[in-house]
BALOBA-1460 file (C-alpha; in Angstrom, 3 decimals):
// residues 289
<rec num="1" residu="m" x="22.945" y="8.286" z="-21.596"/>
<rec num="2" residu="r" x="20.298" y="8.409" z="-18.865"/>
<rec num="3" residu="l" x="19.052" y="11.670" z="-17.364"/>
<rec num="4" residu="a" x="16.871" y="12.253" z="-14.312"/>
<rec num="5" residu="n" x="15.353" y="14.781" z="-11.972"/>
<rec num="6" residu="i" x="16.609" y="14.271" z="-8.417"/>
<rec num="7" residu="r" x="16.495" y="15.869" z="-4.994"/>
<rec num="8" residu="q" x="19.685" y="15.868" z="-2.954"/>
<rec num="9" residu="t" x="19.755" y="15.307" z="0.785"/>
<rec num="10" residu="d" x="19.830" y="19.079" z="1.363"/>
<rec num="11" residu="g" x="16.601" y="19.421" z="-0.638"/>
<rec num="12" residu="t" x="18.228" y="20.868" z="-3.753"/>
<rec num="13" residu="p" x="16.529" y="19.734" z="-6.993"/>
<rec num="14" residu="s" x="18.938" y="18.948" z="-9.825"/>
<rec num="15" residu="v" x="19.146" y="17.410" z="-13.278"/>
<rec num="16" residu="v" x="21.707" y="14.630" z="-13.449"/>
<rec num="17" residu="a" x="23.270" y="11.991" z="-15.626"/>
<rec num="18" residu="v" x="22.678" y="8.564" z="-14.078"/>
<rec num="19" residu="h" x="25.506" y="6.062" z="-13.789"/>
<rec num="20" residu="e" x="25.507" y="2.596" z="-12.236"/>
<rec num="21" residu="d" x="26.340" y="3.652" z="-8.672"/>
<rec num="22" residu="s" x="26.130" y="7.436" z="-8.774"/>
<rec num="23" residu="v" x="24.691" y="10.474" z="-10.496"/>
<rec num="24" residu="q" x="26.581" y="13.408" z="-11.940"/>
<rec num="25" residu="l" x="25.202" y="16.935" z="-11.834"/>
<rec num="26" residu="l" x="24.571" y="18.771" z="-15.099"/>
<rec num="27" residu="d" x="25.530" y="22.444" z="-15.128"/>
<rec num="28" residu="l" x="22.434" y="24.127" z="-16.573"/>
<rec num="29" residu="t" x="23.976" y="27.580" z="-16.164"/>
<rec num="30" residu="q" x="26.111" y="27.006" z="-19.250"/>
<rec num="31" residu="i" x="23.215" y="27.619" z="-21.658"/>
<rec num="32" residu="d" x="20.674" y="30.437" z="-21.738"/>
<rec num="33" residu="n" x="17.050" y="29.300" z="-21.332"/>
<rec num="34" residu="c" x="18.087" y="25.840" z="-20.143"/>
<rec num="35" residu="h" x="16.571" y="25.405" z="-16.709"/>
<rec num="36" residu="s" x="15.049" y="21.915" z="-16.601"/>
<rec num="37" residu="l" x="15.211" y="18.346" z="-17.845"/>
<rec num="38" residu="s" x="12.537" y="19.099" z="-20.435"/>
<rec num="39" residu="d" x="14.633" y="21.977" z="-21.811"/>
<rec num="40" residu="i" x="17.389" y="19.440" z="-22.530"/>
<rec num="41" residu="l" x="14.970" y="16.882" z="-23.971"/>
<rec num="42" residu="h" x="13.396" y="19.442" z="-26.290"/>
<rec num="43" residu="a" x="16.702" y="20.766" z="-27.638"/>
<rec num="44" residu="s" x="17.699" y="20.063" z="-31.228"/>
<rec num="45" residu="d" x="20.350" y="17.574" z="-30.035"/>
<rec num="46" residu="p" x="19.533" y="16.300" z="-26.504"/>
<rec num="47" residu="p" x="22.472" y="13.843" z="-26.243"/>
<rec num="48" residu="g" x="24.918" y="16.463" z="-27.485"/>
<rec num="49" residu="l" x="23.586" y="19.110" z="-25.119"/>
<rec num="50" residu="a" x="23.625" y="16.705" z="-22.184"/>
<rec num="51" residu="r" x="27.245" y="15.799" z="-22.863"/>
<rec num="52" residu="f" x="28.126" y="19.495" z="-23.050"/>
<rec num="53" residu="l" x="26.400" y="20.218" z="-19.727"/>
<rec num="54" residu="l" x="28.236" y="17.317" z="-18.107"/>
<rec num="55" residu="r" x="31.305" y="19.435" z="-17.476"/>
<rec num="56" residu="p" x="34.707" y="17.907" z="-16.671"/>
<rec num="57" residu="g" x="34.878" y="17.489" z="-12.940"/>
<rec num="58" residu="s" x="31.109" y="17.713" z="-12.446"/>
<rec num="59" residu="p" x="30.302" y="16.533" z="-8.908"/>
<rec num="60" residu="a" x="29.292" y="12.888" z="-8.564"/>
<rec num="61" residu="v" x="26.779" y="11.953" z="-5.867"/>
<rec num="62" residu="a" x="26.162" y="8.418" z="-4.590"/>
<rec num="63" residu="l" x="22.734" y="7.004" z="-5.424"/>
<rec num="64" residu="k" x="21.950" y="6.526" z="-1.726"/>
<rec num="65" residu="e" x="22.247" y="10.275" z="-1.217"/>
<rec num="66" residu="v" x="19.605" y="11.299" z="-3.754"/>
<rec num="67" residu="t" x="15.887" y="10.866" z="-4.230"/>
<rec num="68" residu="f" x="14.692" y="10.309" z="-7.765"/>
<rec num="69" residu="l" x="11.762" y="12.458" z="-8.824"/>
<rec num="70" residu="s" x="9.398" y="12.007" z="-11.738"/>
<rec num="71" residu="p" x="11.061" y="12.927" z="-15.060"/>
<rec num="72" residu="l" x="7.872" y="14.834" z="-15.858"/>
<rec num="73" residu="d" x="8.119" y="18.625" z="-15.921"/>
<rec num="74" residu="n" x="5.156" y="20.290" z="-17.660"/>
<rec num="75" residu="q" x="4.359" y="17.683" z="-20.313"/>
<rec num="76" residu="e" x="1.028" y="15.919" z="-20.709"/>
<rec num="77" residu="v" x="0.906" y="12.157" z="-20.134"/>
<rec num="78" residu="w" x="-1.060" y="9.994" z="-22.585"/>
<rec num="79" residu="a" x="-1.442" y="6.246" z="-23.006"/>
<rec num="80" residu="a" x="-2.136" y="3.741" z="-25.754"/>
<rec num="81" residu="g" x="-4.239" y="0.628" z="-25.224"/>
<rec num="82" residu="v" x="-4.643" y="-2.825" z="-26.769"/>
<rec num="83" residu="t" x="-1.212" y="-2.723" z="-28.416"/>
<rec num="84" residu="y" x="-0.155" y="-6.232" z="-27.317"/>
<rec num="85" residu="k" x="-2.041" y="-9.486" z="-27.967"/>
<rec num="86" residu="r" x="-2.172" y="-10.208" z="-24.204"/>
<rec num="87" residu="s" x="-3.789" y="-6.828" z="-23.590"/>
<rec num="88" residu="q" x="-6.364" y="-7.446" z="-26.312"/>
<rec num="89" residu="v" x="-7.347" y="-10.767" z="-24.758"/>
<rec num="90" residu="a" x="-7.501" y="-9.314" z="-21.240"/>
<rec num="91" residu="r" x="-9.662" y="-6.363" z="-22.274"/>
<rec num="92" residu="m" x="-12.067" y="-8.681" z="-24.115"/>
<rec num="93" residu="e" x="-12.274" y="-10.958" z="-21.052"/>
<rec num="94" residu="e" x="-13.084" y="-8.087" z="-18.703"/>
<rec num="95" residu="s" x="-15.816" y="-6.579" z="-20.878"/>
<rec num="96" residu="e" x="-18.611" y="-8.707" z="-22.309"/>
<rec num="97" residu="s" x="-20.391" y="-5.722" z="-23.814"/>
<rec num="98" residu="g" x="-17.289" y="-4.168" z="-25.363"/>
<rec num="99" residu="a" x="-15.321" y="-7.266" z="-26.396"/>
<rec num="100" residu="s" x="-15.779" y="-6.718" z="-30.113"/>
<rec num="101" residu="h" x="-14.516" y="-3.135" z="-29.829"/>
<rec num="102" residu="y" x="-11.232" y="-4.251" z="-28.280"/>
<rec num="103" residu="d" x="-10.872" y="-6.959" z="-30.915"/>
<rec num="104" residu="k" x="-11.327" y="-4.418" z="-33.687"/>
<rec num="105" residu="v" x="-8.996" y="-1.751" z="-32.291"/>
<rec num="106" residu="y" x="-6.131" y="-4.255" z="-32.037"/>
<rec num="107" residu="t" x="-6.032" y="-4.591" z="-35.828"/>
<rec num="108" residu="a" x="-7.388" y="-1.161" z="-36.814"/>
<rec num="109" residu="d" x="-5.195" y="1.508" z="-38.356"/>
<rec num="110" residu="r" x="-6.237" y="4.027" z="-35.677"/>
<rec num="111" residu="p" x="-4.954" y="3.074" z="-32.180"/>
<rec num="112" residu="e" x="-6.669" y="3.596" z="-28.855"/>
<rec num="113" residu="l" x="-5.190" y="6.735" z="-27.253"/>
<rec num="114" residu="f" x="-6.358" y="8.441" z="-24.084"/>
<rec num="115" residu="f" x="-5.249" y="11.261" z="-21.822"/>
<rec num="116" residu="k" x="-3.793" y="10.039" z="-18.549"/>
<rec num="117" residu="g" x="-2.851" y="13.146" z="-16.608"/>
<rec num="118" residu="i" x="-0.518" y="16.008" z="-15.786"/>
<rec num="119" residu="g" x="2.023" y="16.389" z="-13.021"/>
<rec num="120" residu="s" x="-0.457" y="16.633" z="-10.167"/>
<rec num="121" residu="r" x="-1.811" y="13.170" z="-11.002"/>
<rec num="122" residu="i" x="1.498" y="11.409" z="-11.685"/>
<rec num="123" residu="s" x="3.710" y="9.743" z="-9.052"/>
<rec num="124" residu="g" x="7.468" y="9.505" z="-9.200"/>
<rec num="125" residu="p" x="9.720" y="6.677" z="-7.988"/>
<rec num="126" residu="g" x="8.894" y="5.547" z="-4.465"/>
<rec num="127" residu="q" x="5.697" y="7.585" z="-4.313"/>
<rec num="128" residu="p" x="2.313" y="5.873" z="-3.803"/>
<rec num="129" residu="l" x="0.084" y="4.727" z="-6.626"/>
<rec num="130" residu="r" x="-3.598" y="4.438" z="-5.883"/>
<rec num="131" residu="v" x="-6.239" y="1.766" z="-6.321"/>
<rec num="132" residu="r" x="-9.660" y="3.385" z="-6.426"/>
<rec num="133" residu="y" x="-11.521" y="2.477" z="-3.241"/>
<rec num="134" residu="d" x="-14.610" y="1.723" z="-5.375"/>
<rec num="135" residu="s" x="-12.716" y="-0.857" z="-7.458"/>
<rec num="136" residu="k" x="-12.474" y="-4.532" z="-6.562"/>
<rec num="137" residu="w" x="-10.282" y="-5.500" z="-9.527"/>
<rec num="138" residu="s" x="-7.327" y="-3.217" z="-10.223"/>
<rec num="139" residu="v" x="-3.923" y="-3.986" z="-11.706"/>
<rec num="140" residu="p" x="-0.699" y="-2.211" z="-12.621"/>
<rec num="141" residu="e" x="0.195" y="-1.990" z="-16.298"/>
<rec num="142" residu="p" x="3.956" y="-1.860" z="-16.941"/>
<rec num="143" residu="e" x="4.575" y="0.195" z="-20.063"/>
<rec num="144" residu="f" x="7.525" y="1.295" z="-22.157"/>
<rec num="145" residu="t" x="6.994" y="5.049" z="-22.303"/>
<rec num="146" residu="l" x="8.057" y="7.472" z="-25.012"/>
<rec num="147" residu="v" x="9.317" y="10.970" z="-24.253"/>
<rec num="148" residu="i" x="8.279" y="13.210" z="-27.140"/>
<rec num="149" residu="s" x="9.343" y="16.756" z="-28.003"/>
<rec num="150" residu="p" x="6.906" y="19.530" z="-28.988"/>
<rec num="151" residu="a" x="7.898" y="18.847" z="-32.607"/>
<rec num="152" residu="g" x="6.714" y="15.237" z="-32.321"/>
<rec num="153" residu="k" x="10.174" y="13.641" z="-32.174"/>
<rec num="154" residu="i" x="10.913" y="10.689" z="-29.888"/>
<rec num="155" residu="v" x="13.770" y="11.996" z="-27.742"/>
<rec num="156" residu="g" x="13.865" y="9.419" z="-24.963"/>
<rec num="157" residu="y" x="12.323" y="6.494" z="-23.136"/>
<rec num="158" residu="t" x="11.227" y="5.901" z="-19.566"/>
<rec num="159" residu="i" x="9.122" y="3.499" z="-17.480"/>
<rec num="160" residu="g" x="5.405" y="4.001" z="-16.939"/>
<rec num="161" residu="n" x="2.810" y="2.328" z="-14.727"/>
<rec num="162" residu="d" x="-0.689" y="2.848" z="-16.116"/>
<rec num="163" residu="m" x="-2.931" y="1.896" z="-13.203"/>
<rec num="164" residu="s" x="-6.230" y="0.394" z="-14.334"/>
<rec num="165" residu="a" x="-9.526" y="-0.466" z="-12.608"/>
<rec num="166" residu="r" x="-10.500" y="-3.404" z="-14.778"/>
<rec num="167" residu="d" x="-13.889" y="-3.970" z="-13.180"/>
<rec num="168" residu="i" x="-15.000" y="-0.393" z="-13.782"/>
<rec num="169" residu="e" x="-13.929" y="-0.401" z="-17.416"/>
<rec num="170" residu="g" x="-15.327" y="-3.895" z="-17.901"/>
<rec num="171" residu="e" x="-18.744" y="-2.818" z="-16.693"/>
<rec num="172" residu="n" x="-18.986" y="-0.384" z="-19.579"/>
<rec num="173" residu="p" x="-16.241" y="0.816" z="-21.989"/>
<rec num="174" residu="l" x="-17.601" y="4.352" z="-21.593"/>
<rec num="175" residu="y" x="-16.271" y="4.249" z="-18.030"/>
<rec num="176" residu="l" x="-12.688" y="4.172" z="-19.339"/>
<rec num="177" residu="p" x="-11.829" y="7.695" z="-18.033"/>
<rec num="178" residu="q" x="-12.927" y="6.702" z="-14.517"/>
<rec num="179" residu="a" x="-11.041" y="3.413" z="-14.725"/>
<rec num="180" residu="k" x="-7.852" y="5.094" z="-15.894"/>
<rec num="181" residu="v" x="-7.812" y="8.732" z="-14.799"/>
<rec num="182" residu="y" x="-7.853" y="9.665" z="-11.114"/>
<rec num="183" residu="r" x="-5.407" y="10.869" z="-8.464"/>
<rec num="184" residu="q" x="-2.136" y="8.916" z="-8.272"/>
<rec num="185" residu="c" x="-3.218" y="6.922" z="-11.324"/>
<rec num="186" residu="a" x="0.203" y="6.605" z="-12.951"/>
<rec num="187" residu="g" x="3.895" y="6.370" z="-12.184"/>
<rec num="188" residu="l" x="6.880" y="7.538" z="-14.241"/>
<rec num="189" residu="g" x="10.640" y="7.193" z="-13.855"/>
<rec num="190" residu="p" x="13.190" y="6.840" z="-12.528"/>
<rec num="191" residu="c" x="15.108" y="8.288" z="-15.470"/>
<rec num="192" residu="v" x="15.008" y="8.989" z="-19.200"/>
<rec num="193" residu="l" x="17.155" y="6.956" z="-21.569"/>
<rec num="194" residu="l" x="18.030" y="9.327" z="-24.394"/>
<rec num="195" residu="a" x="17.092" y="8.140" z="-27.886"/>
<rec num="196" residu="d" x="20.639" y="8.245" z="-29.182"/>
<rec num="197" residu="g" x="20.560" y="5.599" z="-31.911"/>
<rec num="198" residu="p" x="18.314" y="2.737" z="-33.072"/>
<rec num="199" residu="l" x="16.213" y="0.925" z="-30.464"/>
<rec num="200" residu="d" x="16.575" y="-2.866" z="-30.338"/>
<rec num="201" residu="l" x="12.984" y="-3.984" z="-29.740"/>
<rec num="202" residu="a" x="13.824" y="-7.669" z="-29.314"/>
<rec num="203" residu="a" x="16.491" y="-6.890" z="-26.691"/>
<rec num="204" residu="t" x="14.261" y="-4.549" z="-24.695"/>
<rec num="205" residu="e" x="12.603" y="-6.559" z="-21.928"/>
<rec num="206" residu="v" x="9.810" y="-5.325" z="-19.674"/>
<rec num="207" residu="k" x="9.455" y="-7.093" z="-16.323"/>
<rec num="208" residu="l" x="6.812" y="-6.740" z="-13.620"/>
<rec num="209" residu="q" x="7.007" y="-7.956" z="-10.034"/>
<rec num="210" residu="i" x="4.389" y="-7.461" z="-7.325"/>
<rec num="211" residu="q" x="5.161" y="-8.141" z="-3.667"/>
<rec num="212" residu="r" x="2.722" y="-8.500" z="-0.794"/>
<rec num="213" residu="g" x="4.011" y="-8.818" z="2.731"/>
<rec num="214" residu="g" x="7.532" y="-9.316" z="1.381"/>
<rec num="215" residu="a" x="6.529" y="-12.278" z="-0.817"/>
<rec num="216" residu="v" x="6.275" y="-12.229" z="-4.620"/>
<rec num="217" residu="v" x="2.623" y="-12.727" z="-5.578"/>
<rec num="218" residu="f" x="2.988" y="-12.046" z="-9.299"/>
<rec num="219" residu="q" x="5.728" y="-11.655" z="-11.856"/>
<rec num="220" residu="g" x="5.822" y="-11.578" z="-15.626"/>
<rec num="221" residu="a" x="7.874" y="-10.378" z="-18.580"/>
<rec num="222" residu="t" x="7.560" y="-9.446" z="-22.231"/>
<rec num="223" residu="r" x="9.648" y="-7.774" z="-24.937"/>
<rec num="224" residu="l" x="8.985" y="-4.785" z="-27.162"/>
<rec num="225" residu="s" x="9.146" y="-7.070" z="-30.187"/>
<rec num="226" residu="q" x="5.674" y="-8.285" z="-29.102"/>
<rec num="227" residu="l" x="4.239" y="-4.789" z="-29.592"/>
<rec num="228" residu="n" x="1.676" y="-4.745" z="-32.396"/>
<rec num="229" residu="r" x="2.250" y="-1.068" z="-33.229"/>
<rec num="230" residu="k" x="5.237" y="0.883" z="-34.474"/>
<rec num="231" residu="l" x="6.344" y="3.465" z="-31.945"/>
<rec num="232" residu="e" x="6.583" y="6.169" z="-34.599"/>
<rec num="233" residu="d" x="3.014" y="5.425" z="-35.725"/>
<rec num="234" residu="l" x="1.683" y="5.853" z="-32.183"/>
<rec num="235" residu="v" x="3.382" y="9.240" z="-31.972"/>
<rec num="236" residu="a" x="2.031" y="10.277" z="-35.371"/>
<rec num="237" residu="w" x="-1.525" y="9.436" z="-34.289"/>
<rec num="238" residu="l" x="-1.097" y="11.253" z="-30.979"/>
<rec num="239" residu="y" x="0.082" y="14.423" z="-32.730"/>
<rec num="240" residu="r" x="-2.525" y="14.246" z="-35.491"/>
<rec num="241" residu="e" x="-4.770" y="17.314" z="-35.161"/>
<rec num="242" residu="n" x="-3.145" y="17.988" z="-31.792"/>
<rec num="243" residu="e" x="-0.427" y="20.225" z="-30.391"/>
<rec num="244" residu="f" x="1.887" y="19.668" z="-27.438"/>
<rec num="245" residu="p" x="3.843" y="22.894" z="-26.924"/>
<rec num="246" residu="k" x="5.388" y="21.448" z="-23.750"/>
<rec num="247" residu="g" x="5.912" y="17.948" z="-25.147"/>
<rec num="248" residu="a" x="4.321" y="14.674" z="-24.120"/>
<rec num="249" residu="f" x="4.914" y="11.305" z="-22.501"/>
<rec num="250" residu="l" x="3.179" y="8.373" z="-24.213"/>
<rec num="251" residu="m" x="2.758" y="5.000" z="-22.509"/>
<rec num="252" residu="t" x="2.715" y="2.407" z="-25.275"/>
<rec num="253" residu="g" x="0.530" y="-0.312" z="-23.755"/>
<rec num="254" residu="t" x="1.151" y="-3.437" z="-21.736"/>
<rec num="255" residu="g" x="1.926" y="-7.016" z="-22.637"/>
<rec num="256" residu="i" x="1.803" y="-8.227" z="-19.010"/>
<rec num="257" residu="v" x="-1.579" y="-8.720" z="-17.366"/>
<rec num="258" residu="p" x="-2.042" y="-10.627" z="-14.081"/>
<rec num="259" residu="d" x="-4.613" y="-13.427" z="-13.898"/>
<rec num="260" residu="d" x="-8.254" y="-12.437" z="-13.503"/>
<rec num="261" residu="s" x="-8.209" y="-13.584" z="-9.883"/>
<rec num="262" residu="f" x="-5.535" y="-11.034" z="-8.946"/>
<rec num="263" residu="s" x="-6.155" y="-7.496" z="-7.698"/>
<rec num="264" residu="l" x="-3.828" y="-4.988" z="-6.059"/>
<rec num="265" residu="e" x="-4.300" y="-4.346" z="-2.340"/>
<rec num="266" residu="q" x="-3.158" y="-1.840" z="0.259"/>
<rec num="267" residu="d" x="0.635" y="-1.917" z="0.856"/>
<rec num="268" residu="d" x="1.449" y="-4.027" z="-2.202"/>
<rec num="269" residu="h" x="4.783" y="-3.086" z="-3.785"/>
<rec num="270" residu="v" x="5.071" y="-2.860" z="-7.576"/>
<rec num="271" residu="s" x="8.414" y="-2.989" z="-9.413"/>
<rec num="272" residu="i" x="8.769" y="-2.490" z="-13.170"/>
<rec num="273" residu="t" x="12.151" y="-3.018" z="-14.816"/>
<rec num="274" residu="i" x="12.963" y="-2.164" z="-18.434"/>
<rec num="275" residu="s" x="16.275" y="-2.934" z="-20.122"/>
<rec num="276" residu="g" x="18.598" y="0.047" z="-20.294"/>
<rec num="277" residu="i" x="16.369" y="2.314" z="-18.194"/>
<rec num="278" residu="g" x="16.206" y="0.881" z="-14.679"/>
<rec num="279" residu="t" x="13.489" y="-0.009" z="-12.178"/>
<rec num="280" residu="l" x="10.410" y="1.971" z="-11.176"/>
<rec num="281" residu="e" x="9.129" y="1.040" z="-7.715"/>
<rec num="282" residu="n" x="5.914" y="2.241" z="-6.081"/>
<rec num="283" residu="p" x="3.865" y="1.270" z="-3.020"/>
<rec num="284" residu="i" x="0.109" y="0.842" z="-3.424"/>
<rec num="285" residu="v" x="-2.539" y="2.647" z="-1.393"/>
<rec num="286" residu="k" x="-6.290" y="1.968" z="-1.337"/>
<rec num="287" residu="d" x="-8.384" y="4.170" z="0.910"/>
<rec num="288" residu="k" x="-10.751" y="7.129" z="0.896"/>
<rec num="289" residu="g" x="-8.066" y="9.470" z="2.250"/>
């Protein structure tokens, strides 16, 4: 089952179950203290609760009549780096001074984890993502993203876009926060696939397509089976000596990196598709506005 935050044409925000051509409203009034998507995700049995809230005869609304919002409520958003071989190579290529560090973290027990943002910094489907105006080499990073409860349990999956200024990070690894964390620096959505059973890593494909002026200027694909880390291990490291009373989203790294000659530009259009979840689309802006 897939759940999402949406806004209807009359402006009403709602939590819905997402079907192929429509969404179905969940009746949150059926349970005390259940007011948001995160309340469902953090319940003891999210799939069971979602099915209960999907009452018989719940109104169905055509997809064209709704706007998908970010699935983020009040959770923090974090990211993992150098979890795919392609990412390790790319990070070493961009940073002469820090190449050995990226080589070591790929095989180390402790992963690279960094804070990405909260709601004010995160864009939803269709909302702009930003290239820093002081960056000349920026790329999107399509990432399978874990939705984690306050107790540290993986309760769902969504799509993340971890925007990255490769030239700024490559100049000095200590510039990582500036390369990764700024306004409109990440996208999430469009929905959350509930973790209701084992995840088939080999069958889960991540695809990236970038359009410029209506033409495809880059596309690539990978599968979760190429991930060098176990998802549960990434969560365990994130929650080690840390607390997330409102839960967390964790981007798990990218295995798709455009060629070194490519950089995002104003009005590019980025689409990320992940099996079973859907497609996250965002326009790109690059200005001092």
